[in-house]
C-alpha positions, 0 to 999 in steps of 0.5 A: 286090676287083678282078678279075684274070687273075693268079692267086696261091696259098697252101696251108694244112695247119693248120686254124686258119690257113686258118680265120682266112684264110677269115674274113678274106676273108669279112670283106672281101666286098662282093658275095657269099660262097658256101660248099659244105661236107660238114660245118658245125660248130655249136660254136666254128668253125661259130659263127664262120663263121655269125656272120661270114656273118650280119654280111655278109648284114646288110650286104647281101652275098649269102650262100649256104650248101650243106651236105650233109644227112648231114654237116649232120644235127646242125644245129638248125633255129634255127642259121641263123635270123638269117642267113636273116632278113637274106636269107642262104640255106642249103640242105641237099643231097639230104635223106635219105628212106626209100625202096626205094633208101635204103641205096645212095642215102644214100651219094650225099653232096656231099663237095665243099668250096669257098669263093668270095668276090667273083669273086676269092677261092676255096678248095678242099681237104679240110677241113670247117668243124668244130672236131674237126679242129683238130689234123689235117693238112689241104690247103686251097688259097687262090687269088686270080684269075679262077679264082673264076669257074669255082668260082662257076659250079660252086657255082651249079649245085650250089645249084640242084640241091641236093635233086633226084636227078639222073642223071649229066648232062654239064652237071654233070660237064663238066671246066673247063679253063684253060691250067694247070688243070682242075676235074673233078667227079664225081657218083655212078656205078658206071661213070662216075668221071671223077676216078678215071679221070683219076688212073689216066691220070696214074699210068700216065703217071708217069715218075719219082715218085708221091706220094699223101696220103690219110686213107683208102686203099682203092683198087679193082682198076684203081687198085691195078694201075696203082700196082703197074705203075708201081712195078714199072717203076721209078717211086718210089711213096709213099703217106702215110696216118695211123696212126689215121684218124677211121674205125676200120673203115678203119684195120682194112682198110688192112692188106689193101691195104698187104700186097699193095702193099708186096710190089709195091715201093710205099712206105708212110709212116705219119703219127704225130702225129694224123689226116692228112686231106690229099688230094693227088696229086703226079706226077713233081713236075710235075702235082698233084691236090688237092681232096675225093676220098679214095683209096677206093671210096666217094669215086669211086663214091658221092660228089659230089666235086671235084678241081683238077688242074694244072701251076702251078709255084707250086702244085707248090712249095707242095705239095712243101713240104707233102709234105716236112713231112709225110714228116718226121713219118712213120714207115715201114710196119712190114711185119714188125710188121704180120704179127704183128698179133693174130688178132682184127684179122685176123678183123675185116679179113676181115669188113669186106672185103665192106663196103669200097665203103661205108666 
């Protein structure tokens, strides 16, 4: 594929469609395929991707795969045997070790999800390469153009530091900026949370509207404050979450946040068909953020995350269409019904609240 300064975009929310698009792009690869993901399945979808990249490695294409050790803990040693025999490299990010810092360090996971092919094709978004999410609603952005070179640089840095604990270093968290986008990376930190800080600034500067799509909505104090301030100054604030996410404990805790924010003029919409796993922020219909971070403590504090933030009008239109389709499948948060929830649910909400940073 010839490199180009022009960038084109597609936004996928159906896993089957973007899996097929990814596999098509991998099939056409001539130079390299780089994959970075939190989870890589070992059943139907994982096998399809493994076989596709194994064929490319056999053809002489450079193949590198980086999987988080926690997310990839169920992968057998022999799963990538053929890929490695043809020169493909597979690394597992920060292997879990028993030590004095085991409890918190084990939460410092690589949650990034990117794919780069031949300096020209790149993907970023919410989805792992697994089969259990085939009916979920996701957000995966496919890009054609030189932006792939930025993601290639990021991938190579991650691939090199894959199994070393690195304290917060600017070389691995530099913001990459272009005329209409920026790529922000986070490493685990209590004090330096670049993506969260950028989101807070975007929300503070919002004039007319804020839309958030997230599977897990557990915002910290400052995020809650800037959201309430925005709503109370007349900004329309919509938060879209699934009725039931794939993490039961988060579902129980959601209500603690919905109550305090619903009464401060935030509008909550509940996605009903199945799990909503998309991770999107849209400000004033003019600025978007899309990538791997959830709107919760754990993503912002403990995870290696990545977000693409920009003003490209084509991406904005794709995201607006995605949000419109999502809202059509939502119901309003029923505050009165929520207040009548069972006492046992209230008890579990109270018990789980101290663990909110780790969920």
